[in-house]
Residue frames as qw, qx, qy, qz and C-alpha x, y, z in Angstrom:
[[0.315, 0.642, 0.515, -0.473, 93.80, 41.11, 100.89],
 [0.430, 0.336, 0.568, 0.616, 92.95, 41.63, 97.21],
 [0.029, 0.084, 0.113, 0.990, 91.98, 45.00, 95.69],
 [0.431, -0.439, -0.537, -0.577, 88.24, 44.17, 95.62],
 [0.616, -0.531, -0.551, 0.187, 88.19, 43.10, 99.29],
 [0.393, -0.177, -0.222, 0.875, 90.34, 46.09, 100.25],
 [0.123, -0.263, -0.268, -0.919, 87.91, 48.48, 98.53],
 [0.559, -0.524, -0.547, -0.338, 84.95, 46.90, 100.27],
 [0.605, -0.395, -0.476, 0.502, 86.77, 47.04, 103.61],
 [0.218, -0.014, -0.060, 0.974, 87.59, 50.75, 103.13],
 [0.309, -0.398, -0.405, -0.763, 83.96, 51.52, 102.18],
 [0.641, -0.538, -0.545, -0.047, 82.63, 49.76, 105.28],
 [0.540, -0.265, -0.337, 0.724, 85.26, 51.40, 107.49],
 [0.050, 0.184, 0.111, 0.975, 84.34, 54.81, 106.11],
 [0.475, -0.513, -0.483, -0.527, 80.69, 54.15, 106.88],
 [0.664, -0.486, -0.497, 0.277, 81.50, 53.21, 110.48],
 [0.387, -0.108, -0.164, 0.901, 83.66, 56.29, 110.98],
 [0.154, -0.379, -0.313, -0.857, 80.83, 58.42, 109.56],
 [0.596, -0.591, -0.465, -0.280, 78.41, 57.10, 112.21],
 [0.679, -0.387, -0.397, 0.481, 80.85, 57.19, 115.08],
 [0.249, 0.167, -0.047, 0.953, 81.67, 60.85, 114.48],
 [0.408, -0.530, -0.284, -0.687, 78.03, 61.62, 115.17],
 [0.760, -0.472, -0.446, 0.029, 78.00, 59.50, 118.32],
 [0.530, 0.045, -0.332, 0.779, 80.94, 61.48, 119.69],
 [0.111, -0.098, 0.155, -0.977, 78.50, 64.35, 120.24],
 [0.234, -0.399, -0.870, -0.171, 75.46, 62.31, 121.21],
 [0.146, -0.560, -0.568, 0.584, 74.37, 64.76, 123.88],
 [0.097, 0.492, -0.062, -0.863, 74.14, 67.55, 121.31],
 [0.134, 0.212, 0.845, 0.472, 72.27, 65.53, 118.72],
 [0.342, -0.089, -0.122, -0.927, 69.20, 67.36, 117.42],
 [0.471, 0.141, 0.717, -0.494, 65.86, 66.23, 118.79],
 [0.563, 0.291, -0.389, -0.669, 63.48, 64.33, 116.57],
 [0.939, 0.012, 0.179, -0.293, 61.77, 61.04, 115.86],
 [0.900, 0.337, -0.224, 0.163, 64.36, 58.29, 115.63],
 [0.063, 0.767, -0.508, 0.386, 66.97, 59.88, 117.92],
 [0.667, -0.439, 0.520, -0.305, 66.43, 57.32, 120.70],
 [0.966, 0.191, 0.176, -0.006, 66.55, 54.40, 118.28],
 [0.569, 0.721, -0.291, 0.267, 69.70, 55.83, 116.74],
 [0.164, -0.709, 0.566, -0.388, 71.48, 56.22, 120.09],
 [0.799, -0.271, 0.469, -0.261, 70.42, 52.77, 121.30],
 [0.938, 0.320, 0.126, 0.030, 71.14, 50.77, 118.15],
 [0.617, 0.659, -0.222, 0.368, 74.40, 52.53, 117.32],
 [0.431, -0.847, 0.252, -0.182, 75.77, 52.87, 120.88],
 [0.918, -0.218, 0.229, 0.239, 78.21, 50.00, 120.38],
 [0.627, 0.643, -0.020, 0.440, 80.26, 52.10, 117.95],
 [0.591, -0.350, -0.169, 0.707, 83.46, 53.73, 119.23],
 [0.084, 0.969, 0.200, -0.121, 83.29, 57.49, 119.49],
 [0.625, 0.264, 0.034, 0.734, 85.82, 59.91, 118.04],
 [0.324, -0.406, -0.285, 0.806, 86.81, 63.43, 118.97],
 [0.084, 0.201, -0.185, -0.958, 85.08, 65.47, 116.34],
 [0.560, 0.436, 0.490, -0.506, 81.49, 65.89, 115.22],
 [0.588, 0.293, 0.668, 0.350, 80.41, 64.74, 111.83],
 [0.147, 0.530, -0.183, -0.815, 80.53, 66.90, 108.74],
 [0.150, 0.084, 0.898, 0.406, 79.05, 64.20, 106.55],
 [0.530, 0.353, 0.172, -0.752, 75.91, 64.90, 104.50],
 [0.111, -0.038, 0.940, 0.321, 74.28, 61.97, 102.73],
 [0.553, -0.090, -0.382, -0.735, 71.10, 61.14, 100.86],
 [0.784, -0.238, 0.330, -0.468, 68.60, 58.77, 102.42],
 [0.943, 0.259, -0.207, -0.037, 69.85, 55.95, 100.17],
 [0.459, 0.536, -0.562, 0.432, 73.42, 56.52, 101.29],
 [0.359, -0.443, 0.555, -0.606, 72.44, 56.62, 104.97],
 [0.930, -0.040, 0.086, -0.355, 70.44, 53.39, 104.46],
 [0.816, 0.370, -0.408, 0.175, 73.58, 51.72, 103.10],
 [0.100, 0.536, -0.604, 0.581, 75.56, 52.92, 106.14],
 [0.654, -0.288, 0.407, -0.569, 72.95, 51.54, 108.55],
 [0.958, 0.171, -0.146, -0.180, 72.93, 48.31, 106.54],
 [0.530, 0.493, -0.586, 0.364, 76.69, 48.04, 107.05],
 [0.233, -0.431, 0.595, -0.637, 76.20, 48.45, 110.79],
 [0.872, -0.079, 0.152, -0.458, 73.47, 45.77, 110.81],
 [0.864, 0.336, -0.373, 0.040, 75.84, 43.39, 108.99],
 [0.355, 0.444, -0.621, 0.540, 78.41, 44.05, 111.73],
 [0.354, -0.212, -0.833, 0.370, 75.99, 43.21, 114.52],
 [0.222, -0.043, 0.214, -0.950, 73.75, 46.21, 115.17],
 [0.024, -0.347, -0.937, 0.040, 70.36, 45.02, 116.38],
 [0.281, 0.289, 0.214, -0.890, 66.97, 46.55, 115.65],
 [0.531, 0.475, 0.694, -0.104, 63.62, 45.85, 114.03],
 [0.395, 0.425, 0.500, 0.643, 62.85, 46.99, 110.50],
 [0.096, -0.907, -0.344, -0.223, 60.77, 49.87, 111.88],
 [0.514, -0.780, 0.056, 0.352, 63.54, 50.95, 114.28],
 [0.583, -0.111, 0.414, 0.689, 66.17, 50.78, 111.54],
 [0.239, 0.649, 0.480, 0.539, 63.95, 52.82, 109.25],
 [0.287, -0.935, -0.202, 0.050, 63.55, 55.38, 112.06],
 [0.594, -0.517, 0.233, 0.570, 67.35, 55.62, 112.26],
 [0.458, 0.234, 0.502, 0.695, 67.67, 56.18, 108.51],
 [0.012, 0.837, 0.437, 0.329, 64.90, 58.81, 108.59],
 [0.447, -0.852, -0.072, 0.263, 66.54, 60.59, 111.52],
 [0.576, -0.325, 0.349, 0.664, 69.98, 60.65, 109.89],
 [0.354, 0.400, 0.534, 0.655, 68.71, 61.76, 106.49],
 [0.109, -0.895, -0.389, -0.188, 66.57, 64.50, 108.10],
 [0.420, -0.889, 0.052, 0.176, 69.33, 65.89, 110.31],
 [0.413, -0.558, 0.544, 0.471, 72.51, 64.94, 108.46],
 [0.681, 0.477, 0.529, 0.170, 71.25, 64.81, 104.87],
 [0.375, 0.118, 0.322, 0.861, 72.33, 66.75, 101.84],
 [0.122, 0.516, 0.300, -0.793, 70.80, 70.20, 101.69],
 [0.106, 0.236, 0.734, 0.627, 68.61, 69.46, 98.67],
 [0.374, 0.045, 0.060, -0.924, 65.57, 71.58, 97.94],
 [0.586, 0.206, 0.682, -0.385, 62.18, 69.94, 98.02],
 [0.698, 0.641, 0.045, -0.318, 61.90, 70.45, 94.29],
 [0.896, 0.257, 0.126, 0.340, 64.05, 69.02, 91.55],
 [0.485, -0.616, 0.108, 0.611, 67.53, 70.54, 91.74],
 [0.426, 0.891, -0.099, -0.124, 68.84, 73.20, 89.43],
 [0.825, 0.346, -0.191, 0.404, 72.17, 72.71, 87.77],
 [0.602, -0.636, -0.099, 0.472, 75.02, 73.64, 90.15],
 [0.196, 0.964, -0.137, -0.114, 76.95, 76.82, 89.48],
 [0.876, 0.158, 0.017, 0.455, 80.36, 76.54, 87.84],
 [0.354, -0.750, 0.119, 0.546, 83.39, 78.61, 88.65],
 [0.555, 0.824, -0.091, -0.065, 85.07, 80.51, 85.86],
 [0.849, -0.256, 0.220, 0.407, 88.36, 78.74, 85.17],
 [0.180, 0.884, -0.325, -0.284, 91.45, 80.15, 83.59],
 [0.243, -0.467, 0.808, 0.265, 94.05, 78.59, 81.37],
 [0.194, 0.120, -0.855, -0.466, 93.54, 75.55, 79.08],
 [0.062, 0.325, 0.915, -0.233, 90.62, 74.21, 81.11],
 [0.266, 0.449, 0.235, -0.820, 88.52, 77.25, 80.24],
 [0.339, 0.250, -0.584, -0.694, 87.92, 75.98, 76.70],
 [0.394, -0.116, -0.892, -0.189, 86.28, 72.76, 77.86],
 [0.085, 0.159, 0.679, -0.712, 84.37, 74.04, 80.91],
 [0.010, 0.538, 0.806, 0.246, 80.66, 73.45, 80.57],
 [0.117, -0.305, -0.046, -0.944, 78.58, 76.60, 80.27],
 [0.189, 0.173, 0.748, -0.613, 76.05, 76.80, 83.14],
 [0.010, 0.469, 0.813, 0.344, 72.50, 75.92, 82.17],
 [0.219, -0.260, -0.008, -0.940, 69.87, 78.64, 82.12],
 [0.413, 0.066, 0.640, -0.645, 66.76, 78.41, 84.28],
 [0.726, 0.348, -0.105, -0.584, 64.76, 77.66, 81.13],
 [0.552, 0.366, -0.742, -0.105, 67.04, 74.76, 80.18],
 [0.032, -0.133, 0.879, -0.458, 66.86, 73.30, 83.70],
 [0.571, 0.185, 0.378, -0.705, 63.09, 73.60, 83.69],
 [0.725, 0.371, -0.363, -0.452, 62.82, 71.85, 80.35],
 [0.399, 0.319, -0.855, 0.087, 65.12, 69.00, 81.38],
 [0.189, -0.028, 0.805, -0.562, 63.38, 68.35, 84.69],
 [0.674, 0.266, 0.132, -0.677, 60.03, 68.42, 82.85],
 [0.647, 0.367, -0.611, -0.272, 61.34, 65.77, 80.43],
 [0.152, 0.214, -0.908, 0.327, 62.43, 63.62, 83.37],
 [0.411, 0.122, 0.598, -0.677, 59.02, 63.85, 84.97],
 [0.686, 0.365, -0.084, -0.623, 57.03, 63.33, 81.75],
 [0.633, 0.373, -0.654, -0.179, 59.02, 60.24, 80.73],
 [0.895, -0.359, -0.156, -0.213, 58.57, 58.43, 84.00],
 [0.523, 0.464, -0.579, 0.418, 62.21, 58.50, 85.08],
 [0.235, -0.460, 0.527, -0.675, 61.25, 59.12, 88.71],
 [0.910, -0.175, -0.082, -0.367, 59.42, 55.80, 88.92],
 [0.932, 0.014, -0.226, 0.283, 62.90, 54.20, 89.27],
 [0.539, 0.237, -0.237, 0.773, 65.32, 57.03, 89.94],
 [0.323, -0.819, -0.370, 0.296, 65.52, 59.77, 92.52],
 [0.387, 0.467, 0.061, 0.792, 66.36, 63.42, 91.89],
 [0.168, -0.453, 0.251, -0.839, 66.57, 65.79, 94.84],
 [0.332, -0.044, 0.735, -0.590, 63.72, 64.86, 97.15],
 [0.755, 0.290, 0.061, -0.584, 61.50, 63.36, 94.45],
 [0.627, 0.397, -0.617, -0.261, 61.32, 59.90, 92.95],
 [0.966, -0.191, -0.122, -0.121, 62.02, 56.27, 93.78],
 [0.379, -0.723, 0.577, 0.006, 64.90, 54.62, 95.59],
 [0.945, 0.096, 0.313, 0.003, 65.04, 51.52, 93.38],
 [0.753, 0.525, 0.035, 0.395, 67.44, 52.82, 90.74],
 [0.572, -0.070, -0.137, 0.806, 70.62, 54.89, 91.01],
 [0.056, -0.820, -0.262, 0.505, 70.23, 58.50, 92.15],
 [0.545, 0.684, 0.250, 0.415, 70.44, 61.02, 89.33],
 [0.241, -0.964, 0.020, 0.113, 71.90, 63.72, 91.58],
 [0.407, -0.659, 0.520, 0.361, 75.44, 62.51, 90.83],
 [0.837, 0.441, 0.320, 0.039, 74.90, 61.32, 87.28],
 [0.448, 0.866, -0.168, 0.147, 77.40, 63.76, 85.84],
 [0.317, -0.756, 0.564, -0.101, 80.05, 62.82, 88.42],
 [0.683, -0.197, 0.703, -0.008, 80.03, 59.15, 87.53],
 [0.670, 0.385, 0.586, 0.246, 79.39, 59.13, 83.78],
 [0.191, -0.214, 0.344, 0.894, 80.59, 61.07, 80.80],
 [0.496, 0.410, 0.041, -0.764, 78.07, 62.75, 78.48],
 [0.457, 0.286, -0.730, -0.420, 78.69, 59.97, 75.96],
 [0.133, -0.051, -0.965, 0.219, 77.91, 57.29, 78.54],
 [0.299, 0.343, 0.523, -0.721, 74.75, 59.10, 79.62],
 [0.522, 0.392, -0.287, -0.701, 73.59, 59.35, 76.03],
 [0.377, 0.177, -0.887, -0.199, 74.27, 55.67, 75.45],
 [0.031, 0.163, 0.885, -0.434, 72.34, 54.68, 78.57],
 [0.426, 0.419, 0.282, -0.750, 69.32, 56.66, 77.29],
 [0.564, 0.451, -0.398, -0.566, 69.48, 55.41, 73.72],
 [0.776, 0.178, -0.597, -0.099, 70.81, 51.86, 74.14],
 [0.531, -0.602, 0.457, -0.383, 70.65, 50.77, 77.79],
 [0.166, 0.333, -0.928, 0.017, 72.54, 47.61, 78.66],
 [0.682, -0.229, -0.577, -0.386, 70.48, 44.46, 79.08],
 [0.712, -0.408, -0.508, 0.263, 71.81, 43.83, 82.58],
 [0.208, -0.930, 0.085, -0.292, 72.36, 46.26, 85.46],
 [0.303, 0.527, -0.657, 0.447, 75.53, 46.57, 87.49],
 [0.536, -0.244, -0.776, 0.227, 75.63, 44.41, 90.65],
 [0.154, -0.178, -0.475, 0.848, 75.39, 47.46, 92.95],
 [0.355, 0.084, -0.072, -0.928, 72.20, 48.60, 91.21],
 [0.354, -0.138, -0.873, -0.306, 70.34, 45.30, 91.13],
 [0.585, -0.292, 0.182, -0.735, 66.98, 44.80, 92.75],
 [0.067, 0.054, -0.989, 0.120, 65.70, 41.71, 94.54],
 [0.654, -0.265, -0.286, -0.648, 62.34, 40.04, 94.83],
 [0.023, 0.169, -0.880, 0.443, 61.67, 38.43, 98.18],
 [0.669, -0.301, -0.409, -0.543, 58.72, 36.20, 99.04],
 [0.321, -0.405, 0.678, -0.523, 58.11, 35.26, 102.69],
 [0.009, -0.055, -0.998, 0.042, 56.93, 31.85, 103.83],
 [0.263, 0.495, 0.642, -0.523, 53.52, 33.46, 104.35],
 [0.455, 0.589, 0.589, 0.314, 53.35, 34.69, 100.74],
 [0.014, -0.944, -0.080, 0.319, 54.22, 38.38, 101.25],
 [0.732, 0.371, 0.175, 0.543, 56.29, 39.74, 98.37],
 [0.225, -0.891, 0.032, 0.394, 58.77, 42.58, 98.78],
 [0.716, 0.493, 0.145, 0.472, 60.77, 44.19, 96.01],
 [0.218, -0.959, 0.075, 0.165, 63.64, 46.59, 96.55],
 [0.471, 0.748, -0.427, 0.191, 67.22, 47.55, 95.89],
 [0.903, -0.215, -0.278, 0.247, 69.72, 45.16, 97.43],
 [0.118, -0.915, 0.302, -0.239, 71.92, 46.83, 100.05],
 [0.042, -0.535, 0.816, -0.215, 73.52, 43.91, 101.82],
 [0.925, -0.100, -0.182, -0.319, 73.17, 40.18, 102.45],
 [0.053, -0.500, 0.845, -0.181, 74.81, 37.41, 104.43],
 [0.289, -0.020, -0.952, -0.096, 73.98, 33.85, 105.42],
 [0.060, -0.364, -0.798, 0.476, 71.30, 34.94, 107.85],
 [0.180, 0.752, 0.426, -0.469, 69.54, 38.04, 106.52],
 [0.403, 0.420, 0.445, 0.681, 68.93, 40.32, 103.55],
 [0.071, -0.641, -0.271, 0.715, 68.77, 44.11, 103.72],
 [0.308, 0.463, 0.559, 0.615, 66.98, 46.10, 101.02],
 [0.096, 0.378, 0.204, -0.898, 65.53, 49.57, 100.48],
 [0.378, 0.553, 0.738, 0.085, 62.14, 49.67, 98.81],
 [0.295, 0.546, 0.384, 0.684, 60.86, 52.25, 96.34],
 [0.276, -0.890, -0.250, -0.264, 59.53, 54.49, 99.14],
 [0.187, 0.683, -0.481, 0.517, 62.90, 54.56, 100.91],
 [0.764, -0.516, 0.214, -0.323, 62.00, 52.19, 103.75],
 [0.163, 0.511, -0.839, 0.097, 64.87, 50.05, 104.98],
 [0.916, -0.161, -0.004, -0.368, 63.90, 46.41, 105.37],
 [0.029, 0.480, -0.869, 0.114, 65.87, 43.57, 106.95],
 [0.893, -0.036, -0.068, -0.444, 64.46, 40.07, 106.45],
 [0.514, -0.422, 0.746, -0.026, 65.71, 36.78, 107.88],
 [0.342, 0.317, -0.764, -0.445, 66.55, 34.20, 105.24],
 [0.050, 0.085, 0.977, -0.189, 64.86, 31.51, 107.30],
 [0.352, 0.510, 0.534, -0.576, 61.55, 33.33, 106.77],
 [0.385, 0.562, -0.322, -0.657, 61.92, 33.46, 102.97],
 [0.801, 0.188, 0.568, -0.007, 60.74, 30.92, 100.45],
 [0.668, 0.592, 0.256, 0.369, 62.05, 32.91, 97.49],
 [0.286, -0.780, 0.169, 0.531, 65.07, 35.14, 97.05],
 [0.694, 0.491, 0.379, 0.366, 65.59, 36.30, 93.46],
 [0.249, -0.564, 0.167, 0.769, 68.17, 38.80, 92.30],
 [0.564, 0.750, 0.342, -0.054, 66.81, 40.67, 89.28],
 [0.511, -0.313, 0.375, 0.707, 69.63, 41.26, 86.80],
 [0.354, 0.556, 0.569, 0.492, 67.52, 42.43, 83.85],
 [0.144, -0.160, -0.068, 0.974, 67.72, 46.15, 83.25],
 [0.209, 0.679, 0.683, -0.171, 64.21, 47.72, 83.31],
 [0.030, -0.608, 0.110, 0.785, 65.53, 50.89, 81.69],
 [0.653, 0.606, 0.453, 0.029, 63.73, 51.47, 78.33],
 [0.464, 0.044, 0.324, 0.823, 65.34, 53.03, 75.28],
 [0.133, 0.791, 0.295, -0.520, 64.44, 56.65, 74.60],
 [0.322, -0.150, 0.562, 0.747, 65.97, 56.67, 71.13],
 [0.023, -0.392, -0.686, -0.613, 62.53, 56.86, 69.53],
 [0.265, -0.738, -0.608, 0.123, 60.79, 58.64, 72.39],
 [0.237, -0.796, -0.051, 0.554, 62.85, 61.81, 72.54],
 [0.546, 0.832, 0.007, 0.100, 63.73, 64.20, 69.75],
 [0.731, 0.260, -0.203, 0.598, 67.40, 64.83, 69.06],
 [0.020, 0.628, -0.177, 0.758, 67.14, 68.25, 70.72],
 [0.719, -0.578, 0.028, -0.384, 65.37, 66.90, 73.80],
 [0.950, -0.097, -0.149, 0.257, 68.02, 64.19, 74.09],
 [0.492, 0.442, -0.216, 0.718, 70.80, 66.78, 73.88],
 [0.286, -0.660, 0.126, -0.683, 69.12, 68.93, 76.53],
 [0.872, -0.447, -0.047, -0.195, 68.60, 66.01, 78.87],
 [0.869, 0.075, -0.200, 0.446, 72.18, 64.75, 78.53],
 [0.272, 0.546, -0.211, 0.764, 73.54, 68.22, 79.17],
 [0.528, -0.636, 0.086, -0.556, 71.40, 68.61, 82.30],
 [0.951, -0.301, -0.074, 0.019, 72.34, 65.18, 83.69],
 [0.726, 0.299, -0.224, 0.577, 76.00, 65.91, 82.97],
 [0.002, -0.657, 0.193, -0.728, 75.73, 69.05, 85.14],
 [0.746, -0.571, 0.015, -0.343, 74.61, 67.09, 88.19],
 [0.450, 0.496, -0.667, 0.326, 77.72, 66.28, 90.19],
 [0.770, -0.463, -0.437, -0.032, 76.13, 65.28, 93.50],
 [0.674, -0.666, -0.075, 0.309, 78.51, 65.27, 96.47],
 [0.652, 0.121, 0.135, 0.737, 81.28, 66.61, 94.25],
 [0.092, 0.600, 0.188, 0.772, 79.55, 70.02, 94.21],
 [0.542, -0.751, -0.376, -0.031, 78.64, 70.17, 97.91]]
């Protein structure tokens, strides 16, 4: 097994473990819409001895459910979406309904203290989130509980990219997006078009999440068009933001560490 296949296997295995830890305590699952669908569709998973401590965003839970579908879990698009909604509502990250403030930083000692980022003030956070809203970033990206599911979440931007990389993506975005961030355009035999972020695909079906967060699973036999969109829709903000605004935005995005700060 090569490194790439091993990594994919580990990711899928981790997703399955995450779901089965919840099933181990099925009788104590919180009530709510989607619970019955969750228990029925996921009942084939093997249980473990401890309850889950996982907390994921809706996009992350959708990817987990997509993994389970690829492994044989059965359910309609509506039922699968109910499962994702139930999991994200009851086992989601504890994000506020508004755009998140920068996470607090501990005060380090020793050599690291010189490079530790100074926490942003409330005024700086407010300005940065206002820039994100005014420049239409949430039409593709999601931040906290606001925005679209098509592009990568911004909640963990600082955990995955350096300030230099964030600045480059704002000023000179690459012409093509990474495979894991690509969207697809699907057209059914009846002419219905669906666009969303590709989660998983095999020889029989395609699973995507649309901009509203709905999980969709479509049979390939019912599609007349399946197009993977590789072109990056991200515009350049080199001439749209002042140097100071760009600095403020990069600093704010760098402070968002996502799961690393939970």
